[in-house]
DSSP file (Angstrom, degrees, kcal/mol; ACC not computed):
  #  RESIDUE AA STRUCTURE BP1 BP2  ACC     N-H-->O    O-->H-N    N-H-->O    O-->H-N    TCO  KAPPA ALPHA  PHI   PSI    X-CA   Y-CA   Z-CA
    1    1 A M              0   0    0      0, 0.0     2,-0.2     0, 0.0    11,-0.1   0.000 360.0 360.0 360.0 118.4    0.1    0.0    0.0
    2    2 A Q        -     0   0    0     10,-0.0    10,-0.1     9,-0.0     4,-0.1  -0.496 360.0-136.8 -80.8 143.0    1.6    3.2   -1.0
    3    3 A D  S    S+     0   0    0     -2,-0.2     8,-0.1     8,-0.1     2,-0.1  -0.997  79.4  27.2-136.1 122.9    1.7    5.9    1.8
    4    4 A P  S    S-     0   0    0      0, 0.0     7,-0.2     0, 0.0     6,-0.1   0.640  99.4-101.8 -78.7-179.0    1.0    8.7    1.2
    5    5 A C     >  -     0   0    0      5,-2.1     4,-1.1     1,-0.1    -2,-0.1  -0.456  21.7-139.9 -62.2 136.8   -1.4    9.0   -1.8
    6    6 A G  T  4 S+     0   0    0      1,-0.1    -1,-0.1     2,-0.1    -3,-0.0   0.846  98.7  38.7 -63.6 -35.6    0.4   10.0   -5.0
    7    7 A N  T  4 S+     0   0    0      1,-0.1    -1,-0.1     3,-0.1    -2,-0.0   0.913 133.3  13.0 -87.2 -44.7   -2.5   12.2   -6.0
    8    8 A C  T  4 S-     0   0    0      2,-0.1    -2,-0.1     0, 0.0    -1,-0.1   0.635  90.8-124.6-111.5 -13.3   -3.8   14.0   -2.8
    9    9 A G     <  +     0   0    0     -4,-1.1     2,-0.1     1,-0.3    -3,-0.1   0.522  51.8 158.2  81.4  10.8   -0.9   13.2   -0.3
   10   10 A R        -     0   0    0     -6,-0.1    -5,-2.1     1,-0.1     2,-0.4  -0.437  41.6-126.2 -70.8 137.3   -3.2   11.7    2.3
   11   11 A K        -     0   0    0     -7,-0.2     3,-0.2     1,-0.2    -8,-0.1  -0.697  19.0-167.8 -82.5 133.2   -1.5    9.3    4.7
   12   12 A F  S    S+     0   0    0     -2,-0.4     2,-1.1     1,-0.2    -1,-0.2   0.831  83.0  51.4 -83.1 -41.8   -3.1    6.0    4.8
   13   13 A D  S    S+     0   0    0      1,-0.2    -1,-0.2     5,-0.1   -10,-0.0  -0.743  71.0 175.2 -99.0  85.0   -1.3    4.7    7.9
   14   14 A R        -     0   0    0     -2,-1.1    -1,-0.2    -3,-0.2    -2,-0.1   0.762  61.8 -13.4 -67.1 -30.2   -2.1    7.6   10.2
   15   15 A S  S >  S-     0   0    0     -3,-0.1     3,-2.4     0, 0.0     4,-0.3  -0.979  94.8 -59.5-163.0 162.7   -0.6    6.2   13.3
   16   16 A P  T 3  S+     0   0    0      0, 0.0    -2,-0.0     0, 0.0    -3,-0.0  -0.284 124.2   9.7 -50.6 125.2    0.7    2.7   14.7
   17   17 A G  T >  S+     0   0    0     -2,-0.0     3,-1.1     1,-0.0     4,-0.3   0.566  87.0 129.8  79.7   9.7   -2.1    0.3   14.6
   18   18 A Y  G X  S+     0   0    0     -3,-2.4     3,-0.9     1,-0.2     4,-0.2   0.899  70.9  50.8 -66.3 -35.3   -4.5    2.5   12.6
   19   19 A L  G >  S+     0   0    0     -4,-0.3     3,-1.2     1,-0.2     4,-0.4   0.488  82.3  91.7 -86.0   2.8   -5.4   -0.1   10.0
   20   20 A L  G X> S+     0   0    0     -3,-1.1     3,-1.2     1,-0.2     4,-0.6   0.772  74.6  69.5 -61.9 -22.5   -6.2   -2.8   12.6
   21   21 A G  H X> S+     0   0    0     -3,-0.9     4,-1.2    -4,-0.3     3,-0.7   0.796  83.7  70.4 -62.9 -25.3   -9.8   -1.5   12.4
   22   22 A S  H <> S+     0   0    0     -3,-1.2     4,-2.5     1,-0.2    -1,-0.3   0.843  85.4  70.0 -68.6 -26.0  -10.0   -3.1    8.9
   23   23 A I  H <> S+     0   0    0     -3,-1.2     4,-3.3    -4,-0.4    -1,-0.2   0.913  97.2  50.2 -47.0 -49.6   -9.9   -6.5   10.7
   24   24 A Y  H <X S+     0   0    0     -3,-0.7     4,-2.4    -4,-0.6    -1,-0.2   0.884 109.0  49.5 -64.8 -38.8  -13.4   -5.9   12.0
   25   25 A F  H  X S+     0   0    0     -4,-1.2     4,-2.3     2,-0.2     5,-0.3   0.934 114.1  47.0 -60.4 -48.8  -14.7   -5.0    8.6
   26   26 A N  H  X S+     0   0    0     -4,-2.5     4,-2.3     1,-0.2    -2,-0.2   0.910 116.0  44.0 -57.4 -46.0  -13.1   -8.2    7.2
   27   27 A Y  H  X S+     0   0    0     -4,-3.3     4,-2.2    -5,-0.2     5,-0.2   0.898 114.3  49.6 -74.3 -37.3  -14.4  -10.4   10.0
   28   28 A G  H  X S+     0   0    0     -4,-2.4     4,-1.9     2,-0.2    -2,-0.2   0.891 112.4  45.5 -62.1 -45.4  -17.9   -8.9    9.9
   29   29 A V  H  X S+     0   0    0     -4,-2.3     4,-2.6     2,-0.2     5,-0.2   0.931 115.4  48.4 -65.6 -49.5  -18.3   -9.2    6.2
   30   30 A T  H  X S+     0   0    0     -4,-2.3     4,-2.1    -5,-0.3    -2,-0.2   0.886 111.4  49.3 -60.7 -39.4  -17.0  -12.8    6.3
   31   31 A A  H  X S+     0   0    0     -4,-2.2     4,-2.0     2,-0.2    -1,-0.2   0.867 110.8  50.2 -68.4 -42.8  -19.2  -13.8    9.2
   32   32 A L  H  X S+     0   0    0     -4,-1.9     4,-2.0    -5,-0.2    -2,-0.2   0.927 113.0  45.8 -61.3 -48.5  -22.3  -12.4    7.5
   33   33 A L  H  X S+     0   0    0     -4,-2.6     4,-2.6     2,-0.2     5,-0.3   0.872 109.0  54.1 -64.5 -37.5  -21.6  -14.2    4.3
   34   34 A V  H  X S+     0   0    0     -4,-2.1     4,-2.7     1,-0.2     5,-0.2   0.910 110.9  47.0 -65.7 -39.1  -20.8  -17.4    5.9
   35   35 A V  H  X S+     0   0    0     -4,-2.0     4,-2.2     1,-0.2    -1,-0.2   0.899 114.2  45.8 -67.6 -36.9  -24.1  -17.4    7.7
   36   36 A V  H  X S+     0   0    0     -4,-2.0     4,-1.5     2,-0.2    -2,-0.2   0.872 115.4  46.7 -75.2 -31.5  -26.1  -16.4    4.7
   37   37 A I  H  X S+     0   0    0     -4,-2.6     4,-2.4     2,-0.2     5,-0.2   0.905 114.6  48.4 -71.3 -42.8  -24.3  -19.1    2.5
   38   38 A Y  H  X S+     0   0    0     -4,-2.7     4,-2.4    -5,-0.3     5,-0.2   0.987 115.3  42.5 -63.5 -57.7  -24.7  -21.9    5.2
   39   39 A F  H  X S+     0   0    0     -4,-2.2     4,-2.0     1,-0.2    -1,-0.2   0.754 113.0  53.2 -67.6 -25.2  -28.4  -21.2    5.8
   40   40 A S  H  X S+     0   0    0     -4,-1.5     4,-1.3     2,-0.2    -1,-0.2   0.872 115.2  40.8 -70.6 -41.7  -29.2  -20.8    2.0
   41   41 A L  H  <>S+     0   0    0     -4,-2.4     5,-2.0     2,-0.2     6,-0.9   0.808 116.0  50.6 -77.2 -27.6  -27.6  -24.2    1.2
   42   42 A Y  H ><5S+     0   0    0     -4,-2.4     3,-0.8    -5,-0.2    -2,-0.2   0.953 116.9  37.0 -76.0 -49.4  -29.0  -25.9    4.2
   43   43 A F  H 3<5S+     0   0    0     -4,-2.0    -2,-0.2     1,-0.2    -1,-0.2   0.710 115.3  55.8 -77.3 -19.3  -32.6  -24.9    3.8
   44   44 A G  T 3<5S-     0   0    0     -4,-1.3    -1,-0.2    -5,-0.1    -2,-0.2   0.536 103.7-134.9 -82.8  -8.6  -32.2  -25.2   -0.1
   45   45 A K  T < 5 +     0   0    0     -3,-0.8    -3,-0.2    -4,-0.2    -2,-0.1   0.910  60.9 136.9  53.9  48.5  -31.1  -28.7    0.6
   46   46 A V      < +     0   0    0     -5,-2.0     2,-0.3     1,-0.2    -4,-0.1   0.808  63.9  26.4 -92.6 -40.1  -28.3  -28.3   -1.9
   47   47 A L  S    S-     0   0    0     -6,-0.9    -1,-0.2     2,-0.0    -2,-0.1  -0.915  77.7-116.7-129.8 154.5  -25.6  -30.0    0.0
   48   48 A A     >  -     0   0    0     -2,-0.3     4,-2.7    -3,-0.1     5,-0.2  -0.270  47.5 -89.2 -79.9 173.4  -25.3  -32.7    2.8
   49   49 A G  H  > S+     0   0    0      1,-0.2     4,-2.1     2,-0.2     5,-0.2   0.907 123.8  41.1 -56.2 -53.2  -24.0  -32.0    6.3
   50   50 A R  H  > S+     0   0    0      1,-0.2     4,-2.2     2,-0.2    -1,-0.2   0.879 116.1  48.9 -70.6 -32.5  -20.2  -32.7    5.6
   51   51 A Q  H  > S+     0   0    0      2,-0.2     4,-2.5     1,-0.2     5,-0.2   0.886 112.2  49.7 -73.5 -36.6  -20.1  -31.0    2.2
   52   52 A L  H  X S+     0   0    0     -4,-2.7     4,-2.0     1,-0.2     5,-0.2   0.908 111.7  47.8 -66.7 -34.5  -21.9  -28.0    3.7
   53   53 A L  H  X S+     0   0    0     -4,-2.1     4,-2.1    -5,-0.2     5,-0.2   0.898 112.5  50.4 -70.1 -38.6  -19.4  -27.8    6.5
   54   54 A A  H  X S+     0   0    0     -4,-2.2     4,-2.3     2,-0.2    -2,-0.2   0.920 111.9  46.1 -65.8 -43.3  -16.5  -28.2    3.9
   55   55 A V  H  X S+     0   0    0     -4,-2.5     4,-2.4     2,-0.2    -2,-0.2   0.908 115.8  44.8 -67.2 -45.4  -17.8  -25.5    1.6
   56   56 A T  H  X S+     0   0    0     -4,-2.0     4,-2.2    -5,-0.2    -1,-0.2   0.819 113.3  50.5 -63.2 -38.2  -18.4  -23.0    4.4
   57   57 A A  H  X S+     0   0    0     -4,-2.1     4,-1.3    -5,-0.2    -2,-0.2   0.937 112.7  47.1 -66.2 -48.8  -15.1  -23.8    6.1
   58   58 A G  H >X S+     0   0    0     -4,-2.3     4,-2.1    -5,-0.2     3,-0.5   0.928 111.6  50.7 -62.6 -44.1  -13.3  -23.3    2.9
   59   59 A F  H 3X S+     0   0    0     -4,-2.4     4,-2.5     1,-0.2    -1,-0.2   0.891 107.5  54.0 -57.2 -41.2  -15.1  -20.0    2.1
   60   60 A S  H 3< S+     0   0    0     -4,-2.2    -1,-0.2     1,-0.2    -2,-0.2   0.717 113.2  41.8 -76.8 -12.3  -14.3  -18.7    5.5
   61   61 A L  H << S+     0   0    0     -4,-1.3     4,-0.3    -3,-0.5    -1,-0.2   0.747 120.7  39.6 -93.9 -27.0  -10.6  -19.3    5.1
   62   62 A L  H  X S+     0   0    0     -4,-2.1     4,-1.8    -5,-0.2     3,-0.4   0.854 107.9  58.5 -92.2 -39.2  -10.2  -18.2    1.5
   63   63 A F  H  X S+     0   0    0     -4,-2.5     4,-2.1    -5,-0.3     5,-0.2   0.875  99.7  55.3 -66.5 -38.3  -12.6  -15.0    1.4
   64   64 A P  H  > S+     0   0    0      0, 0.0     4,-0.7     0, 0.0    -1,-0.2   0.847 107.8  52.8 -57.8 -33.3  -10.9  -12.9    4.2
   65   65 A V  H  4 S+     0   0    0     -3,-0.4     3,-0.4    -4,-0.3     4,-0.3   0.901 113.9  40.0 -63.9 -47.2   -7.6  -13.3    2.3
   66   66 A C  H  < S+     0   0    0     -4,-1.8     3,-0.3     1,-0.2     4,-0.2   0.802 116.9  49.8 -73.4 -28.7   -9.1  -12.0   -0.9
   67   67 A F  H  X S+     0   0    0     -4,-2.1     4,-2.9     1,-0.2     3,-0.4   0.479  82.2 101.2 -91.2  -1.8  -11.2   -9.3    0.8
   68   68 A F  H  X S+     0   0    0     -4,-0.7     4,-1.7    -3,-0.4    -1,-0.2   0.871  82.9  42.9 -51.5 -48.3   -8.2   -8.0    2.8
   69   69 A R  H  > S+     0   0    0     -3,-0.3     4,-1.6    -4,-0.3    -1,-0.2   0.794 113.8  51.3 -70.0 -29.4   -7.6   -5.0    0.6
   70   70 A H  H  > S+     0   0    0     -3,-0.4     4,-2.2    -4,-0.2    -2,-0.2   0.876 106.1  55.7 -74.1 -37.0  -11.2   -4.1    0.3
   71   71 A A  H  X S+     0   0    0     -4,-2.9     4,-2.2     1,-0.2    -2,-0.2   0.902 106.6  50.0 -56.9 -42.7  -11.6   -4.2    4.0
   72   72 A R  H  X S+     0   0    0     -4,-1.7     4,-2.4     1,-0.2     5,-0.2   0.921 110.1  51.8 -61.9 -41.4   -8.8   -1.7    4.4
   73   73 A G  H  X S+     0   0    0     -4,-1.6     4,-2.3     2,-0.2    -1,-0.2   0.884 109.2  48.9 -49.9 -48.1  -10.5    0.5    1.9
   74   74 A L  H  X S+     0   0    0     -4,-2.2     4,-2.5     2,-0.2    -1,-0.2   0.843 110.3  51.9 -64.3 -39.3  -13.7    0.3    3.8
   75   75 A W  H  X S+     0   0    0     -4,-2.2     4,-2.3     2,-0.2    -2,-0.2   0.956 109.5  47.5 -63.3 -52.2  -11.9    1.2    7.0
   76   76 A I  H  X S+     0   0    0     -4,-2.4     4,-2.1     1,-0.2    -2,-0.2   0.908 113.7  49.8 -63.5 -41.6  -10.2    4.3    5.5
   77   77 A A  H  X S+     0   0    0     -4,-2.3     4,-1.4    -5,-0.2    -1,-0.2   0.930 111.0  48.4 -59.2 -44.9  -13.5    5.4    4.0
   78   78 A F  H  X S+     0   0    0     -4,-2.5     4,-1.4     1,-0.2    -2,-0.2   0.877 113.9  46.8 -63.2 -39.6  -15.3    4.9    7.3
   79   79 A D  H  X S+     0   0    0     -4,-2.3     4,-2.6     1,-0.2    -1,-0.2   0.761 105.9  57.9 -66.9 -34.3  -12.6    6.8    9.1
   80   80 A E  H  < S+     0   0    0     -4,-2.1    -1,-0.2    -5,-0.2    -2,-0.2   0.776 105.6  51.9 -71.4 -26.7  -12.6    9.6    6.5
   81   81 A V  H  < S+     0   0    0     -4,-1.4    -2,-0.2    -5,-0.2    -1,-0.2   0.931 122.6  29.0 -73.3 -45.3  -16.4   10.2    7.2
   82   82 A F  H  < S+     0   0    0     -4,-1.4    -2,-0.2     1,-0.2    -3,-0.2   0.692 136.8  23.7 -96.0 -15.5  -15.9   10.4   11.0
   83   83 A D  S  < S-     0   0    0     -4,-2.6    -1,-0.2    -5,-0.1    -2,-0.1  -0.555  83.8-155.9-145.6  75.6  -12.4   11.8   11.2
   84   84 A P        -     0   0    0      0, 0.0    -4,-0.1     0, 0.0    -3,-0.1  -0.119  32.9 -79.4 -64.4 148.9  -11.5   13.7    7.9
   85   85 A W  S    S+     0   0    0      1,-0.2     2,-0.1    -5,-0.1   -75,-0.1  -0.778 110.1  33.2 -90.8 138.4   -7.9   14.1    6.9
   86   86 A P  S    S-     0   0    0      0, 0.0    -1,-0.2     0, 0.0     2,-0.1   0.588  76.8-169.3 -92.5 144.7   -6.0   16.0    8.0
   87   87 A N     >  -     0   0    0     -4,-0.1     4,-2.6    -2,-0.1     5,-0.2  -0.146  45.6 -86.3 -79.4-174.9   -7.2   16.3   11.5
   88   88 A E  H  > S+     0   0    0      1,-0.2     4,-1.8     2,-0.2     5,-0.2   0.931 127.9  48.5 -68.6 -46.2   -5.8   19.2   13.7
   89   89 A E  H  > S+     0   0    0      1,-0.2     4,-2.2     2,-0.2    -1,-0.2   0.918 115.0  45.9 -61.6 -43.7   -2.7   17.3   14.9
   90   90 A E  H  > S+     0   0    0      1,-0.2     4,-2.5     2,-0.2    -1,-0.2   0.872 107.5  57.0 -71.8 -32.0   -1.8   16.2   11.3
   91   91 A A  H  X S+     0   0    0     -4,-2.6     4,-1.5     2,-0.2    -1,-0.2   0.878 107.6  48.7 -62.7 -38.6   -2.4   19.6   10.0
   92   92 A R  H  X S+     0   0    0     -4,-1.8     4,-1.9     2,-0.2    -2,-0.2   0.913 109.9  50.7 -61.7 -46.1    0.2   21.0   12.4
   93   93 A A  H  X S+     0   0    0     -4,-2.2     4,-1.7     1,-0.2    -2,-0.2   0.887 113.3  46.3 -71.2 -35.4    2.7   18.4   11.5
   94   94 A L  H  X S+     0   0    0     -4,-2.5     4,-2.5     2,-0.2    -1,-0.2   0.798 107.0  56.3 -71.4 -24.0    2.2   19.1    7.8
   95   95 A A  H  < S+     0   0    0     -4,-1.5    -2,-0.2     2,-0.2    -1,-0.2   0.849 107.0  51.5 -72.5 -33.1    2.4   22.9    8.3
   96   96 A K  H  < S+     0   0    0     -4,-1.9    -2,-0.2    -5,-0.1    -1,-0.2   0.975 118.2  37.5 -64.2 -47.8    5.9   22.3    9.9
   97   97 A D  H  < S-     0   0    0     -4,-1.7    -2,-0.2     1,-0.3    -3,-0.2   0.940 136.3 -25.9 -71.3 -51.7    7.1   20.2    7.0
   98   98 A K     <  -     0   0    0     -4,-2.5    -1,-0.3    -5,-0.2     2,-0.1  -0.969  68.9 -97.7-157.7 150.4    5.5   22.1    4.1
   99   99 A P        -     0   0    0      0, 0.0    -4,-0.1     0, 0.0    -3,-0.0  -0.452  45.6-109.7 -66.3 142.2    2.4   24.4    3.6
  100  100 A L              0   0    0      1,-0.1    -9,-0.0    -9,-0.1    -5,-0.0  -0.441 360.0 360.0 -66.6 150.1   -0.8   22.6    2.2
  101  101 A P              0   0    0      0, 0.0    -1,-0.1     0, 0.0     0, 0.0   0.470 360.0 360.0 -72.6 360.0   -1.6   23.5   -1.4
């Protein structure tokens, strides 16, 4: 992940541990999809018990790896809504280094 953004200069990794919040997005979306897939296949009588377990277990292991980058993007967008960049502290740090355009 490039830090800062080449176009606007926004820092993506604003502080140590900042991107850990994306884990919650990744977990939440994965859990929601596993529940929906499981009950859809269970009540649709598409797969038997062990097959259903294998499909949902495989999905719950592979999907978070593929969704990792999108979860980070969702976390950054969520943070941008509630704490726009630059905040006061970041603006002061940027003013010391160089003036904002």
